[in-house]
VEXDREN-2710 file (C-alpha; in Angstrom, 1 decimal):
% VEXDREN-2710
k/r/px/py/pz
1/MET/7.3/7.8/-19.1
2/THR/10.1/5.8/-17.4
3/VAL/12.5/3.8/-19.8
4/THR/14.1/0.7/-18.6
5/ARG/17.7/1.1/-19.4
6/ASP/19.5/-1.0/-16.7
7/GLU/18.4/-3.5/-14.0
8/VAL/17.4/-0.6/-11.6
9/ILE/15.9/2.6/-12.7
10/PRO/17.2/5.9/-11.0
11/ILE/14.8/7.4/-8.8
12/GLN/12.3/9.8/-10.6
13/GLN/11.8/12.9/-8.3
14/SER/10.5/16.2/-9.8
15/PRO/8.9/19.4/-8.2
16/SER/5.6/18.2/-9.3
17/GLU/4.4/14.7/-10.2
18/PRO/2.1/14.2/-13.2
19/VAL/-1.7/14.5/-13.0
20/LEU/-3.3/11.6/-15.0
21/ASP/-6.4/12.0/-16.7
22/GLY/-9.2/9.7/-15.4
23/VAL/-8.2/10.4/-11.7
24/ARG/-11.3/10.2/-9.5
25/GLU/-10.8/11.7/-5.7
26/VAL/-12.9/10.0/-3.2
27/GLY/-14.8/12.3/-0.8
28/GLU/-15.9/11.3/2.6
29/SER/-18.9/9.5/1.1
30/GLY/-16.1/7.2/-0.2
31/GLY/-15.2/6.2/3.4
32/GLY/-12.8/7.2/5.8
33/SER/-10.1/10.0/6.3
34/PRO/-6.7/9.9/5.0
35/ALA/-5.4/10.0/8.4
36/ALA/-6.9/6.8/8.9
37/LEU/-4.3/4.9/6.9
38/VAL/-2.3/2.6/9.0
39/ARG/0.7/4.5/10.4
40/ALA/4.2/3.1/10.3
41/ASP/5.2/4.3/13.8
42/SER/7.7/1.5/14.9
43/ALA/11.4/1.9/14.1
44/THR/12.9/-0.6/11.6
45/ASP/14.2/-3.9/13.0
46/VAL/18.0/-3.4/13.2
47/SER/18.7/-7.1/13.2
48/ALA/16.6/-7.7/10.0
49/ALA/18.6/-5.0/8.5
50/GLU/21.9/-6.3/9.4
51/ASP/21.1/-10.1/8.2
52/PHE/19.9/-8.8/4.9
53/LEU/23.0/-6.5/4.4
54/ARG/25.2/-9.3/5.1
55/ALA/23.5/-11.6/2.8
56/PHE/24.0/-8.9/0.2
57/HIS/27.6/-8.5/0.7
58/ASP/28.0/-12.3/0.6
59/ALA/26.3/-12.5/-2.8
60/HIS/28.3/-9.1/-3.8
61/PRO/32.0/-9.0/-2.3
62/LYS/32.8/-6.3/-4.3
63/ALA/30.1/-3.9/-3.0
64/GLY/32.4/-2.2/-0.7
65/SER/33.0/-2.3/3.4
66/LEU/30.3/-4.2/5.1
67/THR/31.5/-2.7/8.5
68/GLU/31.1/0.8/7.3
69/ARG/27.4/0.1/5.5
70/LEU/26.4/-1.6/8.7
71/ALA/27.6/1.4/10.7
72/ASP/25.6/3.8/8.3
73/VAL/22.6/1.6/8.6
74/ARG/22.6/1.8/12.5
75/ARG/23.2/5.4/12.8
76/SER/20.4/6.1/10.2
77/ILE/18.0/3.8/12.2
78/ALA/18.8/5.6/15.6
79/GLU/18.5/8.9/14.2
80/THR/15.3/8.5/12.1
81/GLY/14.0/5.1/12.6
82/THR/14.5/3.7/9.4
83/TYR/17.2/3.5/6.6
84/ARG/17.6/3.8/2.8
85/HIS/18.6/1.0/0.7
86/THR/21.1/1.5/-2.3
87/GLY/19.8/0.7/-5.8
88/PRO/21.8/-2.5/-6.1
89/GLU/20.3/-3.7/-2.4
90/LEU/16.8/-2.9/-3.6
91/ALA/17.6/-4.8/-6.7
92/TYR/18.9/-7.7/-5.0
93/GLY/16.2/-7.9/-2.2
94/ALA/13.4/-7.9/-5.1
95/ARG/15.0/-10.5/-6.8
96/VAL/15.4/-12.8/-4.1
97/ALA/12.0/-12.1/-2.7
98/LEU/10.4/-12.9/-6.1
99/ARG/12.7/-16.1/-6.4
100/ASP/11.7/-17.3/-2.8
101/SER/8.2/-16.2/-2.5
102/GLY/6.9/-19.3/-5.0
103/TRP/5.6/-16.7/-7.4
104/CYS/8.7/-16.9/-9.7
105/THR/7.2/-19.1/-12.9
106/SER/9.5/-21.5/-14.6
107/GLY/11.9/-20.0/-17.1
108/VAL/12.2/-16.6/-15.5
109/PRO/15.7/-15.7/-15.1
110/TRP/15.2/-14.1/-11.6
111/ARG/19.0/-12.7/-11.5
112/GLN/18.0/-10.6/-14.6
113/LEU/14.7/-9.3/-13.1
114/LYS/14.1/-5.6/-14.1
115/VAL/13.7/-3.6/-10.9
116/ARG/12.2/-0.2/-11.5
117/ASP/13.2/2.0/-8.4
118/LEU/10.6/4.7/-8.1
119/ARG/10.7/5.4/-4.4
120/GLY/10.5/8.8/-5.0
121/LEU/6.9/8.9/-5.9
122/ARG/4.2/9.2/-3.4
123/ASN/1.2/10.6/-5.2
124/ALA/-1.6/8.7/-6.3
125/SER/-1.7/9.7/-10.1
126/ALA/2.2/9.3/-10.3
127/ILE/1.8/5.8/-8.9
128/ALA/-1.0/4.9/-11.4
129/SER/0.9/6.3/-14.3
130/GLU/3.9/4.1/-13.5
131/CYS/1.8/1.0/-12.9
132/PHE/0.5/1.6/-16.3
133/GLU/4.1/2.2/-17.8
134/HIS/4.8/-1.2/-16.1
135/LEU/2.4/-2.8/-18.0
136/ARG/3.6/-1.3/-21.1
137/LEU/7.1/-2.3/-20.5
138/ALA/6.0/-5.8/-19.3
139/THR/3.8/-6.3/-22.4
140/ASN/7.0/-6.3/-24.7
141/ALA/5.1/-7.2/-27.7
142/GLY/3.8/-10.5/-26.4
143/ARG/7.3/-11.4/-25.2
144/ILE/6.4/-10.7/-21.5
145/GLN/9.0/-9.1/-19.5
146/PRO/9.0/-9.7/-15.6
147/MET/9.6/-6.9/-13.6
148/VAL/9.0/-5.2/-10.4
149/THR/8.3/-1.5/-9.7
150/VAL/9.0/-0.3/-6.0
151/PHE/7.2/2.6/-4.8
152/ALA/7.9/4.6/-1.7
153/PRO/8.3/2.5/1.7
154/ASP/6.7/2.8/5.2
155/ALA/8.5/5.1/7.5
156/PRO/7.9/6.3/10.9
157/GLY/5.0/8.4/10.8
158/ASN/4.9/8.4/7.0
159/PRO/3.3/5.3/5.7
160/GLY/3.8/4.4/2.1
161/PRO/0.9/4.1/-0.9
162/ARG/-1.2/1.2/-1.0
163/ILE/-2.8/-0.3/-4.1
164/TRP/-6.3/-2.1/-3.3
165/ASN/-6.4/-4.0/-6.6
166/GLU/-5.2/-7.6/-6.6
167/GLN/-4.1/-7.2/-10.1
168/VAL/-3.6/-4.0/-12.3
169/VAL/-5.9/-5.6/-14.7
170/ARG/-8.9/-7.3/-13.5
171/TYR/-12.5/-7.3/-14.9
172/ALA/-15.5/-6.1/-13.2
173/GLY/-18.3/-8.2/-11.9
174/TYR/-21.7/-6.6/-11.9
175/ALA/-24.5/-8.2/-9.8
176/MET/-27.5/-8.8/-11.9
177/PRO/-31.1/-10.2/-10.9
178/ASN/-30.1/-13.8/-12.5
179/GLY/-26.2/-13.9/-11.7
180/VAL/-23.5/-11.7/-12.2
181/LEU/-22.2/-10.1/-15.7
182/GLY/-18.2/-10.7/-15.7
183/ASP/-16.1/-11.7/-13.1
184/ALA/-17.9/-12.9/-10.2
185/ARG/-14.7/-12.8/-7.7
186/TYR/-14.8/-9.0/-8.0
187/SER/-18.6/-8.3/-7.6
188/GLY/-18.0/-6.9/-4.1
189/PHE/-15.0/-4.9/-5.4
190/THR/-17.1/-3.7/-8.3
191/ALA/-20.1/-2.6/-6.2
192/GLU/-17.5/-0.8/-3.9
193/VAL/-15.9/1.5/-6.5
194/GLN/-19.2/2.1/-7.9
195/ARG/-20.4/3.4/-4.7
196/MET/-16.8/5.4/-4.5
197/GLY/-17.8/6.9/-7.8
198/TRP/-16.7/4.9/-10.6
199/LYS/-19.0/5.0/-13.7
200/PRO/-18.9/1.7/-15.7
201/PRO/-19.3/1.8/-19.5
202/ASN/-22.8/2.8/-20.6
203/GLN/-22.8/-0.6/-22.4
204/ARG/-21.5/-3.1/-19.8
205/SER/-19.8/-6.4/-20.6
206/ARG/-18.3/-9.3/-19.3
207/PHE/-14.7/-8.0/-19.8
208/ASP/-14.8/-4.1/-18.6
209/HIS/-11.7/-3.3/-17.0
210/LEU/-12.0/-2.1/-13.0
211/PRO/-10.2/1.1/-12.1
212/LEU/-7.2/1.3/-10.2
213/VAL/-7.6/2.2/-6.4
214/VAL/-4.6/3.9/-5.0
215/GLU/-4.4/4.9/-1.2
216/THR/-1.9/7.5/0.0
217/ALA/-1.7/9.0/3.4
218/HIS/-2.0/12.8/2.4
219/GLU/-4.5/12.4/-0.3
220/GLY/-6.7/9.2/0.6
221/ILE/-8.3/7.1/-2.0
222/LYS/-8.2/7.8/-5.6
223/LEU/-9.8/5.8/-8.5
224/VAL/-7.8/6.0/-11.8
225/THR/-9.3/4.7/-15.2
226/VAL/-6.9/2.1/-16.6
227/PRO/-6.0/3.3/-20.4
228/ARG/-7.1/0.8/-23.0
229/ASP/-4.0/1.0/-24.8
230/VAL/-1.8/-0.3/-22.2
231/VAL/-3.8/-3.8/-21.8
232/GLN/-3.1/-6.6/-24.3
233/GLU/-5.8/-9.1/-24.7
234/VAL/-5.9/-12.3/-26.4
235/PRO/-9.3/-13.6/-28.0
236/LEU/-9.8/-17.2/-27.2
237/GLU/-10.1/-19.8/-29.7
238/HIS/-9.7/-23.6/-29.6
239/PRO/-7.5/-25.6/-32.1
240/ASP/-10.3/-28.5/-32.9
241/HIS/-13.7/-26.3/-32.3
242/PRO/-14.5/-23.3/-34.4
243/TRP/-17.7/-22.4/-32.3
244/PHE/-15.4/-21.8/-29.5
245/VAL/-14.6/-18.2/-30.7
246/GLU/-18.3/-17.5/-30.7
247/LEU/-18.0/-17.6/-26.7
248/GLY/-16.6/-14.1/-27.0
249/LEU/-13.8/-15.2/-24.2
250/ARG/-10.5/-13.3/-23.9
251/TRP/-8.0/-12.6/-21.1
252/HIS/-5.1/-9.8/-20.7
253/THR/-1.7/-11.2/-20.9
254/VAL/0.3/-9.4/-17.9
255/PRO/-0.5/-10.8/-14.5
256/LEU/0.7/-7.5/-12.7
257/ILE/0.2/-8.4/-8.8
258/SER/-0.4/-5.1/-7.1
259/ASN/-1.5/-5.9/-3.7
260/MET/1.3/-7.7/-2.0
261/GLN/3.8/-5.9/-0.2
262/LEU/7.8/-6.3/-0.5
263/GLU/9.6/-6.5/2.8
264/ILE/13.7/-6.3/2.6
265/GLY/15.9/-5.9/5.5
266/GLY/13.1/-4.8/7.8
267/ILE/11.8/-2.2/5.4
268/ARG/8.5/-2.5/4.0
269/TYR/7.5/-1.5/0.7
270/PRO/3.6/-1.8/0.7
271/ALA/3.2/-1.0/-3.2
272/ALA/5.7/-3.1/-5.3
273/PRO/3.7/-4.3/-8.3
274/PHE/5.5/-7.1/-9.9
275/ASN/4.8/-9.5/-12.8
276/THR/6.2/-12.7/-14.3
277/TRP/3.8/-14.3/-17.0
278/PHE/0.7/-16.7/-16.6
279/VAL/0.1/-20.4/-16.0
280/GLY/-2.4/-21.3/-18.2
281/THR/-4.8/-22.7/-15.5
282/GLU/-4.9/-19.3/-13.6
283/ILE/-6.8/-18.0/-16.6
284/GLY/-8.7/-21.4/-17.9
285/THR/-9.4/-23.1/-14.7
286/ARG/-9.6/-20.3/-12.1
287/GLY/-10.6/-17.7/-14.3
288/LEU/-12.9/-18.9/-16.8
289/ALA/-14.2/-22.4/-15.5
290/ASP/-14.6/-21.7/-11.9
291/GLU/-18.2/-21.3/-11.0
292/ASN/-17.1/-18.3/-8.5
293/ALA/-15.5/-16.6/-11.6
294/TYR/-16.8/-16.7/-15.2
295/GLY/-18.5/-20.3/-14.7
296/VAL/-18.4/-21.2/-18.4
297/THR/-17.8/-24.9/-17.7
298/LYS/-21.1/-26.2/-18.1
299/HIS/-22.0/-24.1/-21.3
300/VAL/-18.7/-25.4/-22.9
301/ALA/-19.7/-29.2/-22.0
302/GLU/-22.8/-28.8/-23.7
303/ARG/-21.4/-27.4/-26.8
304/LEU/-19.1/-30.2/-26.8
305/GLY/-22.2/-32.5/-26.7
306/MET/-21.6/-33.9/-23.2
307/ASP/-24.0/-35.1/-20.8
308/THR/-24.0/-32.8/-17.8
309/SER/-27.0/-34.5/-16.0
310/THR/-24.8/-36.3/-14.1
311/GLU/-21.2/-36.1/-12.8
312/ARG/-20.3/-39.5/-13.5
313/THR/-19.5/-38.5/-17.0
314/LEU/-17.0/-36.5/-15.9
315/TRP/-17.9/-33.5/-18.2
316/ARG/-16.6/-30.9/-16.0
317/ASP/-12.9/-32.1/-16.2
318/ARG/-13.2/-33.0/-19.9
319/ALA/-14.7/-29.4/-20.4
320/ILE/-12.1/-27.8/-18.3
321/VAL/-9.4/-29.4/-20.1
322/GLU/-10.6/-28.2/-23.5
323/ILE/-11.0/-24.6/-22.1
324/ASN/-7.2/-25.0/-21.0
325/ARG/-6.4/-26.1/-24.5
326/ALA/-8.0/-23.1/-25.9
327/VAL/-6.0/-20.8/-23.7
328/LEU/-2.7/-22.2/-24.5
329/PHE/-3.6/-22.3/-28.3
330/SER/-4.6/-19.0/-28.3
331/PHE/-1.5/-17.2/-26.3
332/ASP/0.7/-19.4/-28.5
333/SER/-1.1/-18.3/-31.7
334/ALA/-0.7/-14.9/-30.4
335/ARG/2.9/-15.3/-29.4
336/VAL/2.4/-14.2/-26.0
337/THR/4.6/-15.8/-23.4
338/ILE/2.5/-18.4/-21.1
339/THR/3.1/-21.6/-19.3
340/ASP/1.1/-24.9/-18.9
341/HIS/0.6/-26.3/-15.4
342/HIS/2.4/-29.5/-15.7
343/SER/5.6/-27.7/-16.7
344/GLU/5.1/-25.3/-13.8
345/ALA/4.3/-28.2/-11.3
346/LEU/7.8/-29.8/-12.1
347/HIS/9.5/-26.6/-11.6
348/ARG/7.8/-25.9/-8.3
349/LEU/8.4/-29.4/-7.2
350/ALA/11.9/-29.1/-7.9
351/TRP/12.0/-25.7/-6.0
352/LEU/10.3/-26.9/-3.0
353/ARG/12.6/-30.1/-2.8
354/SER/15.6/-27.7/-3.1
355/GLY/15.2/-27.1/0.7
356/PRO/14.0/-23.9/2.5
357/ARG/15.5/-20.7/1.8
358/THR/13.2/-18.6/3.9
359/SER/13.8/-17.0/7.4
360/ALA/12.1/-14.2/9.1
361/SER/14.9/-11.9/7.8
362/ARG/15.0/-12.8/4.3
363/PRO/13.3/-10.5/1.5
364/MET/9.8/-11.7/0.7
365/PHE/6.7/-10.6/-1.0
366/SER/3.4/-11.2/1.3
367/VAL/0.0/-10.3/1.3
368/SER/-2.1/-9.7/4.5
369/LYS/-5.7/-11.4/4.9
370/GLU/-7.1/-7.4/5.2
371/ALA/-5.4/-6.7/1.6
372/SER/-6.9/-9.9/0.2
373/GLN/-10.4/-9.1/1.3
374/ARG/-9.9/-5.5/0.2
375/ALA/-8.9/-6.7/-3.3
376/ARG/-12.2/-8.7/-3.6
377/ARG/-14.7/-6.8/-1.6
378/GLY/-13.4/-3.3/-1.2
379/ALA/-13.2/-2.0/2.3
380/PRO/-13.1/1.4/4.1
381/SER/-10.6/3.9/3.7
382/GLY/-7.5/3.3/6.1
383/LEU/-8.0/-0.5/6.8
384/PRO/-4.8/-1.7/8.4
385/SER/-2.4/-4.0/6.8
386/PRO/-0.8/-5.7/10.0
387/GLU/2.4/-7.9/9.6
388/PRO/1.6/-11.0/7.4
389/LYS/2.8/-14.2/8.7
390/ARG/6.5/-14.5/8.6
391/ARG/6.5/-17.0/5.4
392/PRO/5.9/-16.5/1.9
393/ARG/2.3/-17.0/0.5
394/TYR/2.5/-19.4/-2.2
395/ASP/0.1/-19.7/-5.0
396/GLU/-2.7/-22.7/-5.1
397/LEU/-0.5/-24.4/-7.2
398/ALA/2.3/-24.5/-5.0
399/ARG/0.1/-25.2/-2.1
400/LEU/-1.1/-28.4/-4.0
401/ASN/2.2/-29.4/-4.6
402/ARG/3.4/-29.2/-0.9
403/ARG/0.2/-31.2/0.2
404/CYS/1.2/-33.9/-2.3
405/LEU/4.7/-33.9/-0.7
406/GLY/3.4/-33.6/2.8
407/THR/5.4/-30.5/3.6
408/GLU/2.4/-28.0/4.0
409/PRO/2.2/-26.4/7.5
410/PHE/-0.6/-27.3/9.7
411/GLY/-3.6/-24.9/9.3
412/GLU/-2.3/-22.9/6.2
END
């Protein structure tokens, strides 16, 4: 296991990477050949590298000679098509990317963000193992520790690993004759990993953990069971309604986002899972209340004695408020870090009003349309992940804030 000692953890390289229990290799029936994985044949953009290094040295005037560093990088790109970030460069790039992406929740001290440098790992079992270690470290007995884990980058002729899952912890959605058991958002993904060989528990439930799906160029697709002991979950109860606990609802505590790629100075890291902490409405509204997810709103409204026969009673709104109250109350009672959507909205609005920070060469986290679809519905092996739009991908709350401010680009 890797221990976080400093801001950047040294590269872990060993003659043989660990083999993880619960790893299932997907054969030809799992779809595609490892060679079909998107190739990274184009050389690194020199101008993007230079712009990033100038920004890094502006922020770190004691980092050494910029002229010498630029010369080294130009020479490396000319000879190999790419270059390698130093540890401090990687840490700075990851922090700026998180800060400017819109994913940095209020209260996160982005300058102290922990960055785990694991660029030496390329095997699926080792990558999965370190994702689980990230969960352990980030959970931190409920005092959620924001961090980023960076795996091998794309290089000419040598693409880095991909993680299919939207988050390392997601709940299965089983298609049933009368609907979906579990999280309906992931019913397609659940069916795909079952087709690829995943065996659900004998006694299926609404909160079964999906396997982690890791794809590498030399191994293809592998499914890895998420160990139960790395996932902290909070049972949900309500401060005023004792019956709420009878609903059997719960949620995991660390939103470890795993399908976004990190780009720093022209180098793309396709697997760079990161976490901050949850906004309550991400769980209450988008996870539990939404009819396309768990859809518990009507049941909660009926238990509250509301008239659900007409929308004029605003039963949906009132029930969703109570669901979100239960989420915040339960996380606070369990002493797990969480923020509410009003505090978060004020933080995001202040961030948006502070002016644009992004440019074509600034570090960023982004997700392609194909990666988003793969995380929800599954996809054939080797589905390409092309260049994303040259802007950060904000979450829904930030998009709403931009609509209110009139600053949202057309067609977003």
